[in-house]
C-alpha positions in Angstrom: 14.5 30.7 65.5 11.5 29.3 63.7 11.5 28.5 60.2 9.1 31.1 58.7 11.2 33.7 60.8 14.5 32.6 59.1 12.8 32.8 55.9 12.3 36.5 56.5 15.5 37.1 57.9 16.8 35.5 54.5 14.5 37.4 52.2 14.3 40.9 53.7 16.9 42.0 56.4 20.2 41.2 55.3 22.4 44.1 53.8 25.5 43.2 55.3 28.4 44.4 53.4 32.4 44.0 53.5 34.3 46.7 56.1 36.2 47.4 52.8 33.3 48.2 50.7 32.6 52.0 50.6 29.4 53.5 51.6 28.9 55.0 48.1 29.5 51.9 46.6 26.5 50.2 48.3 23.5 49.5 45.8 19.7 49.0 47.4 17.1 48.2 44.8 13.4 49.2 45.1 12.4 45.7 46.1 14.7 46.7 49.5 12.5 49.3 50.3 9.5 48.1 52.4 7.9 51.1 54.0 4.2 51.0 54.8 2.2 53.1 54.3 4.1 54.1 50.9 5.9 57.5 50.5 4.1 59.9 48.1 7.6 60.5 46.3 10.7 58.4 46.7 13.9 58.9 44.6 16.6 55.9 45.3 20.2 57.1 44.8 23.2 54.9 44.6 25.0 54.4 48.0 23.9 54.0 51.7 24.1 56.0 55.0 25.8 53.9 57.8 24.6 54.4 61.8 27.1 53.5 64.2 28.1 54.3 67.6 29.2 57.8 66.6 26.0 58.8 64.7 24.5 62.4 66.3 20.9 63.6 66.2 20.7 67.6 65.7 17.5 69.2 66.6 15.8 72.2 65.4 14.5 72.4 69.4 15.3 70.9 72.3 11.6 70.1 73.1 12.0 67.5 70.3 14.3 65.4 72.1 11.7 63.0 72.7 10.8 62.7 69.2 14.2 61.1 68.6 13.8 58.3 71.4 12.0 55.9 68.8 15.2 55.2 67.3 17.8 56.0 69.8 16.3 53.7 72.0 16.3 50.9 69.4 20.3 51.4 69.2 20.5 51.0 72.5 18.9 47.7 72.5 20.3 46.2 69.4 23.9 47.5 69.7 24.5 49.2 73.3 25.3 52.7 71.8 24.1 55.7 73.6 23.7 58.0 70.5 24.0 62.0 71.2 22.2 64.5 70.7 23.9 67.7 69.8 22.9 71.5 69.3 25.9 72.0 66.6 26.2 70.2 63.3 29.5 67.8 62.9 30.9 67.1 59.5 29.2 64.0 59.1 27.7 61.0 60.5 24.4 62.7 61.5 20.7 62.9 61.6 19.1 66.3 61.5 15.8 68.1 62.0 15.2 71.4 59.5 12.2 73.3 60.1 10.2 74.6 56.9 7.0 76.3 57.4 6.0 76.3 53.7 5.3 72.6 54.2 1.9 71.2 55.2 1.3 70.0 58.8 2.0 66.5 58.6 4.4 66.6 55.6 7.9 66.0 55.8 10.9 65.5 53.7 13.6 62.9 53.9 17.0 63.2 52.4 19.5 60.7 52.8 23.3 60.7 51.3 26.0 58.6 52.9 27.5 61.3 55.2 24.2 62.8 56.8 20.3 62.4 57.3 18.3 65.3 57.1 14.6 65.7 58.0 12.7 68.6 57.3 9.0 69.3 58.2 6.8 71.9 59.8 6.5 70.5 63.1 7.0 67.7 65.1 4.3 65.6 63.2 6.5 65.6 60.1 9.5 64.9 62.2 7.7 61.9 64.0 6.8 60.4 60.4 10.4 60.9 59.2 12.0 59.0 62.0 9.2 56.3 61.7 10.1 56.0 58.0 14.1 55.9 58.6 13.0 53.1 61.0 11.4 51.3 58.4 14.4 51.8 56.1 16.7 50.0 58.7 16.9 46.1 58.6 13.9 44.4 60.7 16.2 43.5 63.1 16.0 47.3 64.5 13.3 46.0 66.3 14.8 43.6 68.7 14.5 44.2 72.4 17.9 42.1 72.5 21.4 42.5 71.1 21.9 41.8 67.7 25.3 41.0 66.0 26.3 40.5 62.5 24.1 43.4 61.3 25.5 46.6 59.8 22.6 49.3 60.2 22.5 50.7 56.6 19.5 52.7 54.8 19.7 53.7 51.2 20.7 57.0 50.4 17.5 58.5 48.9 15.0 61.4 48.6 11.4 61.3 50.0 8.5 63.9 49.7 5.8 62.6 51.4 2.5 63.8 53.2 -1.1 62.0 53.7 -3.9 61.7 51.7 -6.3 62.1 54.2 -6.1 64.4 57.7 -8.1 61.5 59.4 -6.6 58.2 59.7 -8.0 56.4 62.8 -8.6 53.2 64.8 -11.1 52.7 67.2 -11.0 50.3 69.8 -14.0 49.2 72.0 -13.0 49.1 75.5 -16.3 48.7 77.0 -17.4 45.1 75.8 -14.3 44.1 77.5 -11.7 46.2 79.2 -8.1 46.5 78.4 -5.5 48.0 80.6 -3.6 51.5 79.8 -0.5 49.6 79.2 -2.2 48.1 75.9 -3.4 51.3 74.9 0.2 52.7 75.1 1.4 49.9 72.6 -1.5 50.5 70.4 -0.3 54.1 70.1 2.9 53.4 69.3 1.8 50.8 66.6 -0.2 53.5 65.4 2.5 56.0 64.9 4.5 53.2 63.0 2.2 53.2 60.3 1.4 57.4 60.4 -1.9 56.7 61.7 -3.2 60.0 64.0 -6.1 58.9 65.6 -7.0 56.6 68.5 -10.9 56.6 68.8 -11.9 55.1 72.6 -15.2 53.4 72.9 -15.6 54.2 76.4 -19.2 53.7 77.2 -21.6 50.9 75.8 -24.4 48.8 77.6 -21.8 46.5 79.2 -19.9 48.7 80.9 -18.6 52.6 81.5 -15.1 52.7 81.4 -14.1 56.6 82.6 -14.0 57.8 85.7 -16.5 61.0 86.2 -16.3 62.9 89.6 -19.4 64.5 90.0 -21.3 61.0 89.3 -19.3 58.0 91.5 -22.0 55.5 90.5 -20.8 55.2 87.1 -17.5 53.4 87.8 -19.0 51.9 90.8 -21.8 50.5 89.2 -21.6 51.1 85.8 -18.2 49.4 85.3 -19.0 46.1 86.6 -21.2 43.4 85.3 -21.8 39.8 86.5 -19.0 37.5 84.9 -20.7 35.3 82.2 -17.9 35.2 80.2 -18.2 30.9 80.1 -21.4 31.7 77.7 -21.7 33.1 74.5 -22.3 36.8 74.1 -25.9 36.6 73.1 -26.6 33.5 75.1 -26.3 35.3 78.6 -29.0 35.8 81.0 -30.5 39.3 81.8 -29.1 40.2 84.9 -30.9 42.0 87.8 -30.1 45.4 89.5 -29.3 43.5 92.7 -26.8 41.4 91.3 -23.1 42.3 92.2 -20.8 42.8 89.4 -17.2 41.6 89.4 -16.2 41.4 85.7 -15.0 44.8 84.4 -12.8 48.0 85.1 -12.1 51.5 84.2 -9.9 54.4 83.8 -9.1 56.9 86.1 -9.2 60.7 85.3 -5.2 60.9 86.2 -4.6 57.5 83.8 -6.4 59.2 81.0 -4.8 62.6 81.2 -1.6 60.8 81.3 -2.5 58.6 78.0 -3.5 61.8 76.3 0.1 63.2 76.9 1.6 60.2 75.8 -0.3 59.8 72.7 0.1 63.7 71.9 4.0 62.8 71.7 3.3 60.5 68.9 1.0 63.1 67.0 -2.2 61.1 68.1 -5.5 62.6 69.0 -7.7 60.5 71.5 -11.3 61.2 70.7 -13.7 59.9 73.4 -16.8 58.2 72.8 -19.5 58.7 75.2 -22.5 57.1 73.7 -26.3 58.8 73.6 -29.3 58.3 73.7 -28.7 54.6 73.4 -26.0 52.1 74.4 -26.1 53.3 77.9 -27.5 50.6 80.0 -24.4 50.9 82.6 -25.3 54.3 83.1 -28.9 53.9 83.8 -27.8 51.0 85.9 -26.0 53.4 88.1 -28.6 56.3 87.9 -32.3 54.6 86.7 -33.7 57.9 87.0 -32.0 58.8 83.4 -34.3 56.3 81.8 -37.9 57.0 81.1 -39.1 54.2 83.1 -37.0 54.8 86.2 -36.7 51.0 87.0 -33.5 49.7 88.3 -31.6 47.1 85.9 -28.3 45.5 85.7 -25.6 46.3 83.7 -25.8 43.5 80.5 -23.2 40.7 80.7 -23.5 40.6 77.0 -25.8 41.3 73.9 -28.9 43.4 74.3 -31.1 43.9 71.5 -33.4 45.9 70.9 -31.9 48.4 72.9 -34.8 50.1 74.6 -33.0 51.0 77.8 -31.8 54.6 76.7 -31.7 58.0 78.0 -35.1 59.9 78.5 -35.3 62.8 76.0 -38.2 64.5 78.0 -36.3 64.9 81.1 -34.0 68.0 81.8 -32.1 66.1 84.4 -31.0 63.8 81.3 -29.2 67.0 79.5 -27.7 68.3 82.9 -26.1 64.9 83.8 -24.5 64.9 80.2 -23.5 68.2 80.1 -22.2 67.5 83.5 -20.3 64.3 82.2 -19.1 65.8 78.8 -17.8 68.8 81.2 -15.2 66.5 82.7 -14.8 64.4 79.6 -13.3 67.9 78.0 -11.2 68.6 80.9 -9.5 65.2 80.2 -9.3 64.9 76.1 -8.2 68.4 74.6 -9.5 66.7 70.9 -11.3 68.7 68.5 -13.9 66.3 68.4 -16.1 64.3 71.0 -17.9 61.3 69.8 -21.5 61.0 70.9 -22.8 57.7 69.2 -26.2 58.2 68.5 -26.7 54.8 66.5 -29.3 52.1 67.3 -31.7 53.8 69.5 -34.9 51.9 69.9 -37.6 54.4 70.6 -40.4 52.4 72.4 -40.0 54.0 76.0 -40.0 57.7 74.1 -43.2 56.9 72.7 -45.2 55.8 75.6 -43.1 58.5 77.9 -45.1 61.4 79.0 -41.8 63.6 79.4 -41.0 62.9 76.1 -44.6 63.2 74.4 -44.5 66.7 76.1 -41.3 67.7 74.9 -42.3 66.5 71.2 -45.3 68.9 71.8 -43.3 71.9 73.3 -40.8 71.4 70.4 -43.4 70.8 67.5 -41.6 67.4 66.9 -43.6 65.1 64.9 -42.1 61.8 65.6 -39.4 60.3 67.8 -37.0 60.2 65.2 -37.3 64.2 65.1 -37.0 63.9 69.0 -33.8 62.1 68.6 -32.3 65.0 66.2 -33.6 67.2 68.9 -31.4 65.5 71.3 -28.3 65.5 69.3 -28.6 68.9 68.1 -29.1 70.2 71.6 -25.9 68.2 72.8 -24.0 69.6 69.8 -24.9 73.1 71.0 -23.6 72.1 74.6 -20.4 70.7 72.7 -19.9 73.6 70.4 -20.3 76.0 73.0 -17.0 74.3 74.6 -14.9 74.8 71.2 -15.5 71.1 70.3 -17.3 69.4 67.3 -19.3 66.3 67.4 -19.4 63.2 65.6 -21.9 60.6 65.6 -22.7 57.6 63.8 -24.5 57.6 60.7 -27.9 57.6 62.4 -27.7 61.0 63.3 -28.7 61.9 59.9 -32.5 60.6 60.7 -35.0 63.0 61.6 -32.3 65.8 60.8 -28.8 66.3 61.3 -27.3 68.7 63.7 -25.7 71.9 61.6 -22.0 71.4 62.2 -21.9 67.4 63.0 -19.4 65.4 61.3 -21.0 61.9 60.3 -19.0 58.8 60.9 -20.4 56.5 58.3 -20.6 52.6 59.2 -23.5 51.3 57.4 -22.1 51.5 54.3 -20.9 54.8 52.5 -24.8 55.8 51.9 -24.8 57.9 54.9 -21.2 59.5 54.2 -22.4 60.4 50.9 -25.8 61.9 51.8 -23.8 64.1 54.4 -21.3 65.2 52.3 -24.5 66.1 49.9 -25.7 68.1 52.7 -22.1 69.8 53.2 -21.1 67.7 56.4 -17.6 66.6 57.0 -17.4 62.6 56.9 -15.4 60.0 58.1 -15.8 56.6 56.1 -15.8 53.5 58.5 -17.8 51.0 56.7 -18.2 47.6 57.7 -17.4 46.0 54.7 -13.8 47.1 55.1 -13.2 48.6 58.0 -14.8 46.5 60.6 -12.0 44.4 62.0 -14.2 42.3 64.2 -14.8 40.3 61.3 -13.1 37.3 60.2 -9.8 37.6 57.8 -9.5 34.1 56.8 -11.4 30.7 56.6 -13.5 30.7 59.6 -12.4 27.2 60.5 -8.9 28.5 60.9 -9.6 31.5 62.8 -10.2 32.6 66.6 -13.9 33.6 67.4 -14.9 36.7 65.6 -18.2 38.7 65.2 -19.1 37.4 61.9 -18.6 38.7 58.1 -15.3 38.5 56.0 -12.9 40.8 55.6 -9.4 39.6 54.4 -6.4 42.0 54.2 -6.8 42.3 50.6 -10.3 43.3 51.0 -9.1 46.1 53.4 -6.3 47.3 50.5 -9.2 48.2 47.9 -11.0 50.5 50.7 -11.1 54.1 49.6 -13.0 57.0 51.8 -14.2 58.7 48.6 -16.7 56.6 46.9 -18.3 56.8 43.5 -20.8 59.2 42.7 -18.9 62.0 44.6 -18.8 65.3 43.3 -15.1 67.2 43.9 -17.0 69.2 46.3 -18.5 66.6 48.4 -15.4 64.8 48.3 -13.5 67.5 50.1 -16.0 66.8 53.0 -14.4 63.6 53.7 -11.6 63.6 56.4 -10.4 60.1 56.1 -11.4 56.8 57.3 -10.9 54.7 60.6 -10.8 50.8 61.5 -13.2 49.6 64.1 -12.5 46.7 66.1 -15.6 45.9 68.3 -14.8 43.7 71.3 -17.8 41.7 72.2 -15.6 38.8 70.8 -12.3 40.2 71.9 -11.2 39.3 75.6 -7.7 39.4 75.1 -5.0 41.9 74.2 -3.2 38.7 72.2 -6.8 38.7 70.6 -7.0 42.1 69.8 -3.4 42.2 68.3 -4.5 39.5 66.2 -7.6 41.2 64.7 -5.9 44.5 64.2 -2.6 43.3 62.7 -1.8 43.2 59.7 -5.1 44.8 58.7 -4.3 48.1 60.1 -1.0 48.3 57.7 -3.3 47.9 54.5 -5.9 50.7 56.1 -2.9 53.1 56.8 -1.9 52.8 53.2 -5.4 53.6 51.8 -5.5 56.6 54.1 -1.9 57.8 53.5 -0.5 56.9 50.1 -1.6 58.1 46.9 -4.5 56.0 45.2 -2.1 55.8 41.9 0.7 54.4 43.9 -1.1 51.7 45.5 -0.6 48.2 44.0 -1.5 45.0 45.8 1.2 42.8 44.6 3.6 45.5 45.7 2.0 45.8 49.1 1.9 42.1 49.4 5.7 41.8 49.2 6.3 44.8 51.6 3.9 43.4 54.1 6.2 40.3 54.6 8.8 42.7 55.9 6.4 44.2 58.0 5.8 40.4 59.7 9.2 40.3 60.6 9.3 43.5 62.6 6.1 41.9 64.1 7.8 39.0 65.1 10.8 41.0 67.0 8.0 43.5 68.4 5.9 40.2 69.9 2.7 41.5 68.1 0.3 38.5 67.9 -0.4 39.2 64.0 -2.7 37.1 61.9 -0.9 35.2 59.0 -4.4 34.5 57.6 -3.3 35.9 54.1 -1.0 33.2 53.7 -3.9 30.5 54.5 -4.8 28.3 51.4 -8.7 28.2 51.0 -10.7 25.7 48.9 -13.8 26.1 46.6 -15.0 22.6 46.2 -18.1 21.1 44.0 -19.3 17.8 43.3 -21.0 16.4 39.9 -23.4 14.1 41.1 -23.8 12.4 37.7 -20.2 11.3 37.7 -19.6 11.5 41.5 -16.3 13.5 41.0 -15.4 16.3 43.1 -13.4 19.5 42.0 -11.3 21.0 44.3 -10.0 24.5 43.6 -7.0 25.8 45.5 -6.4 29.8 46.2 -4.8 32.4 48.4 -5.1 36.4 48.6 -1.7 36.9 47.1 -1.2 37.3 43.6 0.2 34.4 41.7 0.8 32.3 45.0 3.1 29.6 44.9 0.6 27.1 46.2 1.7 23.4 46.7 0.0 20.3 47.7 0.3 16.7 48.5 -2.1 13.8 48.9 -2.8 11.2 51.4 0.3 10.5 53.5 2.7 12.5 51.6 4.6 15.2 53.6 4.3 19.1 52.6 7.8 19.7 51.6 9.7 21.4 48.9 9.0 18.6 46.6 5.5 19.2 47.0 3.5 19.5 43.5 2.8 23.0 42.6 -0.8 23.8 42.1 -1.9 25.1 38.7 -5.3 23.7 38.0 -8.1 22.1 40.0 -7.9 18.8 41.2 -10.3 16.1 40.2 -11.1 13.6 43.0 -13.0 10.4 42.5 -12.0 8.3 45.7 -11.6 9.2 49.5 -8.5 11.3 49.5 -6.9 13.6 52.2 -5.6 16.9 49.9 -2.6 18.9 52.2 -1.6 22.6 50.8 0.3 25.4 51.8 1.6 28.7 50.5 5.5 28.5 49.9 8.1 31.3 50.0 11.5 30.9 48.8 10.6 26.7 48.8 9.4 27.1 52.7 6.0 26.7 53.2 4.6 29.5 55.5 1.6 29.9 57.6 -1.1 27.3 59.0 -1.3 24.3 56.5 -4.3 23.4 54.2 -5.9 20.1 55.2 -9.2 18.7 54.1 -10.7 15.1 53.7 -12.8 14.2 50.7 -14.6 11.1 51.9 -16.7 9.0 49.4 -18.6 6.9 51.7 -21.5 4.6 50.9 -24.1 7.0 51.1 -22.6 9.4 48.4 -25.3 10.5 45.8 -28.1 8.1 47.4 -31.6 9.1 48.0 -32.2 11.1 51.3 -36.1 11.4 52.3 -36.8 13.4 55.4 -39.6 13.5 57.5 -39.6 17.2 58.0 -38.0 19.2 55.1 -35.0 21.3 56.1 -35.9 25.3 56.6 -35.9 27.3 53.1 -33.3 29.7 54.5 -30.8 27.0 54.9 -30.9 24.2 52.2 -27.5 23.4 51.5 -27.1 22.2 48.1 -30.5 20.8 48.1 -31.5 16.9 47.5 -27.8 15.5 47.8 -26.9 18.3 50.4 -26.4 15.2 53.3 -24.5 13.0 50.7 -22.5 14.8 48.5 -18.9 14.7 50.6 -18.9 18.9 50.7 -18.2 19.4 54.6 -19.5 22.9 55.8 -17.9 25.2 57.7 -18.5 27.4 61.2 -19.7 30.0 58.9 -23.2 28.7 59.1 -24.1 30.7 55.9 -21.5 28.8 53.7 -24.3 27.6 51.8 -23.5 23.7 52.8 -25.4 23.4 55.9 -29.2 22.0 56.1 -31.1 23.2 58.8 -34.2 22.8 61.1 -35.8 25.5 63.6 -37.4 24.0 66.8 -37.6 20.3 64.9 -35.9 17.4 65.1 -34.1 15.9 62.0 -35.3 12.7 61.0 -33.5 11.0 57.4 -33.7 8.1 55.7 -30.8 7.3 53.1 -31.5 4.3 50.6 -28.4 2.9 49.7 -30.2 1.1 46.8 -29.4 -2.1 47.6 -28.5 -4.3 50.4 -24.9 -3.2 51.5 -22.6 -3.8 54.3 -22.2 -1.4 56.8 -20.7 -0.5 60.2 -21.0 3.4 61.4 -22.7 6.4 60.6 -21.0 10.0 61.4 -23.6 13.1 61.5 -21.9 16.4 61.0 -23.0 19.1 63.1 -22.6 22.7 64.4 -23.0 24.9 67.4 -23.1 28.8 67.7 -25.5 29.4 70.4 -25.4 33.3 69.7 -27.9 32.9 66.9 -29.5 29.8 68.7 -27.7 27.2 66.8 -27.2 24.3 69.0 -25.8 20.5 68.7 -28.5 18.0 68.7 -29.1 16.3 72.1 -28.7 12.8 70.7 -28.1 11.2 67.5 -30.0 7.7 67.2 -29.3 5.3 63.8 -31.7 2.6 62.9 -31.3 0.0 60.1 -33.8 -1.9 57.7 -33.6 -3.9 55.1 -37.2 -3.5 53.8 -37.7 0.3 54.4 -40.5 -0.7 57.1 -39.1 -2.5 59.8 -36.1 -0.5 61.5 -33.8 -1.9 64.2 -31.7 0.7 66.4 -28.1 -0.2 66.3 -26.7 2.8 68.4 -27.1 6.6 69.6 -24.8 9.0 70.7 -26.1 11.5 73.3 -24.6 14.7 74.6 -26.2 16.8 76.9 -26.3 20.7 76.9 -23.6 22.7 77.8 -23.0 26.5 77.6 -20.5 27.2 74.9 -19.4 30.8 74.3 -17.4 29.5 70.9 -18.4 28.1 67.4 -17.5 24.7 67.5 -18.3 21.5 64.8 -18.9 18.4 66.0 -19.1 14.7 64.5 -21.4 12.2 66.0 -20.4 8.8 65.4 -22.5 5.6 66.1 -20.7 2.4 65.5 -22.4 -1.0 65.6 -21.7 -4.6 64.4 -21.0 -4.7 60.8 -24.4 -6.0 59.0 -25.6 -5.8 55.3 -29.1 -3.2 55.1 -30.7 -1.1 52.2 -32.0 1.8 54.5 -30.5 3.9 56.9 -32.4 6.1 59.6 -30.9 8.8 61.3 -32.7 10.7 64.0 -31.3 13.9 65.7 -32.7 15.3 68.7 -33.3 19.2 68.7 -32.6 20.7 72.1 -36.0 22.6 71.2 -35.8 25.5 73.6 -33.0 27.9 74.4 -32.2 28.6 78.0 -34.0 31.9 77.2 -37.0 30.1 75.6 -36.5 30.6 72.2 -36.5 28.2 69.4 -33.4 26.2 68.7 -31.6 25.5 65.2 -30.0 22.3 64.3 -27.5 22.5 61.8 -26.4 19.5 59.8 -23.7 19.1 56.9 -23.6 15.7 56.0 -24.5 11.6 57.1 -21.5 9.7 56.2 -22.2 6.0 56.2 -19.1 3.8 56.0 
């Protein structure tokens, strides 16, 4: 067992008592209760209820037996018990479901004393959530798939009255950019239920893949579900495929698979909402049926990023609407959800402006521009969806040109679209990129797996609130709730998907379920550690990014002293550090104030829990080299957009990260870098190191060569070495130090030349990023 897991076991799960001690004498404290999301009302009483091999489950209806399987199966795993489900209530040692029609749909009451457990609810939703709360009241070892010894299965005597703050609590999985099997979707449903979330939004259609079987249009999956495999390249660095190239990368769900998934989700009180994009993000459909576009030209299914998105459905042709209505007919047969999501975002309408059919449509419908044509498109599809007893959801772009009358707006470009929709009387689901986009980084970029960009740590997610400042009470009533979105451009595996979802989904679940007044970051950050223990047993690859120590480093160029501040997401975090060769042990120094560093120093730090370091250790080296603070002259000055720290940006000891917007990089667009460092006097040197970055998506490439020349007088230079690197496809973000070593010699001037790749494989200009010139 790892040190981290041992610490969790010691700190969280152990409520083991003597056989001679009465259940009524057992004392739990509020610190022992780590339920997420936090219940609305909880009253803790003295004593405990103990599950054992004789515990019975008493149901309000025979159909509810499946609901108890969450706990019964777990006790089977950890203890080998076959717990019974009975019709008659015994005298003691039972869990009973009681129906109360006066409760709200998802509300439940939990009453525990030493003899029995009562779960009261209006229906299955509340019983599901009551069971999930019981599960989280038990020691974390209940999540084990193997036998567990030495644990007594006690829960505290208490009374809980609980219900959600918002009725819509969702997660969107993008299965188009990268395809995930049904088994993973079912695991995700289980985990949503554990956190009392109730919506799984499946992004089934996008440019890069059509993922749902439509029997009337078989080419949608024969062609549209497969793309040319370019996974070795950056998402935005992939070539445009042609229609005659055969796709081999992808997949799709059959209708039977999806019907089974919907039925499974229903047992967890989870509604699956399908998203069938329109009018944009549909290159996969147009690759299958080119006649759906304005130009009707065959295209290939894109293997990567598409921008601008001009291959969109033609709004002027009747066959477009016939196609979409036929598709949605089959979709609605699979998904009984109240909503159909139609996307509606990021449509570049260049082709509509030129298309005779679209122009004819605008004239016949008295539409002034293509924005109003998109509004016509969405309103027409909404009318069809409404005729089938469903409601339309779209991204906030559907507000442009006039919104469909009954549409629900999903606000992703901040909360402005949601606020505007609520003002117009429309229902709103808030999912702003700032707090709800789980494809963003959640820790220091250098320590994290590849993400789309942005920074949305656990603590920021916890500050999310769907009702925004400036809303009236009437407008706030239109806010149905919120949703996390995991776009999968960079998410290729289920393990990576889990890492991006957890634990941030736990934070979001509490913002959507619990009362605003009850939420407290310090309290949550204690309870989430217990949840980490559950994730360990469940083999969920959750991120420990919240444990990571981060730095804020500055240098005073007058004194040549570096100030290094350390911080962490947790309130009053116990951060300890060591310097140079000292190991991170419990004897490490407690961090209390910024470190002042004036010589080359290695700094090691970690968050500590119970005197044990947790998470990935922080390591950095402040390198005081011979060029620090020296004058640097450039042949071509760096780009105004990436100036780093300016005059001393190349010689200030401050190293940049994989985040090219971190303020430490200096960059050149389509140009080589040539810099001369004046050491001020003759100085003995033998090595030059140049720090660089590669992120091929936005056009940042490593130099193809770094050459170093030296001079005593600043006029006559002698080349002393070069390191070359040929261009290579790179789907990741990487840092590289180019090192040029040579025979030690005394010089004053050092010329560093970094060769720009000049053009990307697609012909665009290349960025060259440099953070430091180190001279040793």
